[in-house]
N, C-alpha and C positions, 0 to 999 in steps of 0.2 A: 725140293728143299735140301736134300742131302748134299748136293753140290754147293749150295749156299753156305751150309754149316761147315763143311770140311774146307772150303776155300776161304774161310774167314780168319783173319789174324787179330789177335788181341781181344780185349773185353768187348762184349756186345752192349750197344746203347739201346735205349728204348726205341728209337727210330728204326734201327736195324732189326730189332726184334719184331716190331709191328710190320715191317716190310716183308717178313717171311710169309705173311698172310695166313689163311686157314690151312691146317694140316690134319692128317689122319691121326698123328700122334699128339699127345698133350705136351706142348712145349712151354715151359715156364722160364722166367728170367729172374735169377737171383744174383744180384750184385755183379753184373757183367758176364755171368756164366749161364748157359742154357741147361735146363734140366728137362730131359726128354723121356717120356714114358709111353709105352704102347697104349692103344685104346683099352678101356677097362673090360674085364671079363663080363659075360652075360649076367653072372651072379651079382657083381658089383653094380652093373647097370640097373638090374631089377630092384636092388635095395635102394639105390639112389632115386629111381623113379617112384617107388612106393613111399619113401620119405617125402619126396617132393609133393606127391599127391596129398599127403596128410597136412603138409605145411602151407600149401598154396591158398586154400580157403581161409586159413587162419591169418595169413599175411594180408590177403585182400581185406578181410574184416578189420584189421588194424590199420588199414591205409598204407600198407607196405607192399613191396614187390618180392616175389620169389623167382630166382633165376638159377639156371644150371650152367656149369662149366663156362664161366665168364672170366675175363681178365680183371683182376683187382689190383690196383696200384696201391701198395702198402707205403711206398716212398719211391722217389725216383730210382729207377734201375732194379726195383724189386716187385715183380708181377707174377704171383701165383695164379693158378686156375682152380679154385675150390670146386668141389662137387656141387654144392648148393650154397646160395647166399640169400638172406633176407635183407632187403635194403629199403632205404627211404626212396622217394620218387627220384628217378634218374633220367638222363637223356639216353633214349634207346639207340641213338645213332652214334654215340661216342664209342670208341674201341675199348675203353676201360671204365671201370667203376672205381671211384676213389674210396679208400678204406674208411674215411670219415662218414660215408653214407651206408656202410654195412653194419647191420645190427646183430646178425647171427651168421656164422660161417659153419658149414657142415662138411665133414670129410668121411667117406667110407674107407676104412683102412684096408689096403690091399696087402696080403701077406708078404709080397716081395718088396714093398715100399713103405712098410710100417714106420720106420725111423723118420722118414720125411714128414709124415702126418703127426706123429707123436712128439717129435723133438723140433725139427727145423721149422715147419709151418706153425706149430703151436707157439714157438718163441716169436716168430715174425708177426703173427696175427695179434698177439698180445702187445708187442712193442708198437704196433700201428694203432692201437686203441680200440680194436674190435672187442666189444663187451662180452659176447657169448660165443663159445666154441663147442660144437657137438660132434663127437667122434662115434662112429658105428663100427664095431668089430664085425667084419664080414663073415667070419666062420661061425660065430655064436649069436650075433644080433645084439650083443650087449651094447648099451648106450652109455657113453661117458659125457656128462654135461659139465662144462667148465665155465667159470665166470672170471673175468679179468679182475685182478687185484694188483694195482700198480702196473708194472710192465710185465707181469706174469699172470698165468691162469691158476686158479684154485679149483680142484674138482669139487663140485657141489652135489653130484649124485651119480650113482652107477645103477642102471636099470637092466636087469637080466630078463630073459624070457620067462613069462609067468607073472612078471611085475609090470607096472605101468609108470611111464614118465608123464607127469602132469606139468607141461611147460606153461609157465605163467608170463614170462618175459622172453623176448620182446613180442611174442605172440602167444595166444592161448591155444594149446593143442594137447591132445591126449595121444601118446605114442606107445604102442605095444610092440616090443621087439619081434614077436612072432608074426606080426603083420608086415614086417619088412623083408624078412629072409625067406627066399623060396624053398 
């Protein structure tokens, strides 16, 4: 992949992005530019897996799907890879999920990449019409639940360890921060 990236001139198209294939790094497309991050740390992965375990049964009960690290097309040329998404029924053979099918997007905030999750992706997810955004602080386990209001998100709850997030939409789930953080 390195040769393909460094040998590329100009903005990246969706077709060129998808032609990169699977990589060990997380490669996202933002308006013609690639955003590359290394694989998540074991702590990040554990939090993501634990949260996914909690949300999976709730998603199935609601007739929805829970998926990890999938391409989500927010609009042409804008394809992030969220940690977790809860979606409507999708075609499992397509390389991307459309934003209109996503009901909840979850990101585990990595200390070295916090601005991307808290600013860039938050703005892009809201502008794409994704109703719910859940952020998990990796170091403390604090959960920040946001709901879309127009083209932006409004924080509706902050759940710290010792408290409980009772998620009612788009799935019903009880999340305790201490159950997520190793």
